[in-house]
C-alpha positions as CSV (number, residue, x, y, z in Angstrom):
1,X,103.3,114.7,92.8
2,X,104.6,111.7,94.7
3,X,105.7,108.9,92.3
4,X,104.2,105.9,94.2
5,X,101.0,107.6,95.2
6,X,97.7,106.2,93.7
7,X,95.8,109.5,94.2
8,X,98.6,111.5,92.7
9,X,98.4,109.3,89.6
10,X,94.6,109.7,89.5
11,X,94.9,113.5,89.9
12,X,97.5,113.6,87.1
13,X,95.1,111.6,84.8
14,X,97.5,108.6,84.6
15,X,94.8,106.4,86.1
16,X,91.2,106.9,85.0
17,X,88.5,107.8,87.5
18,X,84.8,108.5,87.3
19,X,85.1,112.3,87.8
20,X,82.4,114.5,89.3
21,X,84.4,117.7,89.5
22,X,87.9,119.0,88.7
23,X,89.7,122.3,88.9
24,X,93.4,123.3,89.2
25,X,93.5,122.4,93.0
26,X,91.4,119.3,93.4
27,X,89.5,116.4,92.0
28,X,86.2,114.8,93.1
29,X,85.4,111.3,91.8
30,X,83.3,108.3,92.7
31,X,84.8,105.6,95.0
32,X,85.5,102.3,93.2
33,X,84.3,100.4,96.3
34,X,81.3,102.4,97.5
35,X,80.1,102.0,101.1
36,X,76.9,103.9,100.5
37,X,74.5,104.5,97.5
38,X,76.5,107.8,97.0
39,X,80.2,107.6,97.8
40,X,82.7,110.0,96.3
41,X,86.2,111.2,97.2
42,X,87.6,114.7,97.1
43,X,91.4,115.0,96.9
44,X,93.9,117.8,96.5
45,X,96.0,117.6,93.4
46,X,99.1,118.5,95.5
47,X,100.4,115.6,97.6
48,X,99.4,116.0,101.3
49,X,99.8,112.8,103.3
50,X,96.8,113.2,105.6
51,X,95.0,115.6,107.9
52,X,98.0,115.3,110.2
53,X,100.1,117.0,107.5
54,X,97.9,120.1,107.1
55,X,99.7,123.3,108.0
56,X,99.7,127.0,107.3
57,X,101.3,126.4,103.9
58,X,98.6,124.1,102.6
59,X,95.5,124.8,104.6
60,X,94.0,127.0,101.9
61,X,93.6,124.1,99.6
62,X,91.9,122.2,102.4
63,X,89.3,125.0,102.8
64,X,88.8,124.8,99.0
65,X,88.2,121.0,99.3
66,X,85.3,121.7,101.8
67,X,83.8,124.3,99.4
68,X,83.9,121.6,96.7
69,X,82.3,119.0,99.0
70,X,79.4,121.4,99.8
71,X,79.0,122.4,96.1
72,X,79.2,118.9,94.8
73,X,76.7,117.6,97.4
74,X,74.3,120.3,96.4
75,X,74.8,119.5,92.7
76,X,74.0,115.9,93.4
77,X,70.9,116.9,95.4
78,X,72.2,115.5,98.7
79,X,70.5,117.0,101.8
80,X,72.3,114.8,104.3
81,X,75.8,113.3,104.0
82,X,78.8,112.3,106.1
83,X,82.4,113.5,105.4
84,X,85.2,111.2,106.7
85,X,88.9,111.3,106.6
86,X,91.0,108.4,108.0
87,X,94.4,109.4,109.4
88,X,96.9,106.5,109.8
89,X,96.8,102.8,109.3
90,X,94.9,102.0,112.5
91,X,92.2,104.4,111.5
92,X,91.9,102.7,108.1
93,X,93.9,105.1,105.9
94,X,94.9,102.9,103.0
95,X,96.1,105.6,100.6
96,X,98.6,108.0,102.1
97,X,97.2,111.1,100.3
98,X,94.7,113.4,101.9
99,X,91.2,112.5,100.9
100,X,87.7,113.1,102.1
101,X,85.0,110.4,101.7
102,X,81.5,111.8,101.2
103,X,78.8,109.2,101.9
104,X,75.1,109.6,101.5
105,X,71.9,107.8,100.4
106,X,71.4,105.6,103.5
107,X,71.1,106.0,107.3
108,X,74.4,106.4,108.9
109,X,75.0,104.7,112.3
110,X,76.9,106.1,115.2
111,X,79.5,105.3,116.5
112,X,80.9,104.6,113.0
113,X,83.7,102.2,113.9
């Protein structure tokens, strides 16, 4: 856990969240500023800064995150959804902790930016 990380504090239960799913490796919770009718985040409990920091030592948890995304989407009855991860400030990453946004419930445009 990184002391100044918002998502580490949420994962540790120090900051409340509207949880959808939790296990020993990850947490899924609804975004506090939703950009779609359904908008939740899936984060690892271990601090990983972003997709750019994924390596052989932590890639197993990332695979697990995608399993959780698929199972949670199914649980919520989502047939179509978008998964997004921003890497770096210019791409819009505001919390430097790996997280995947899952958005659904409206038509998604392309290109997204």
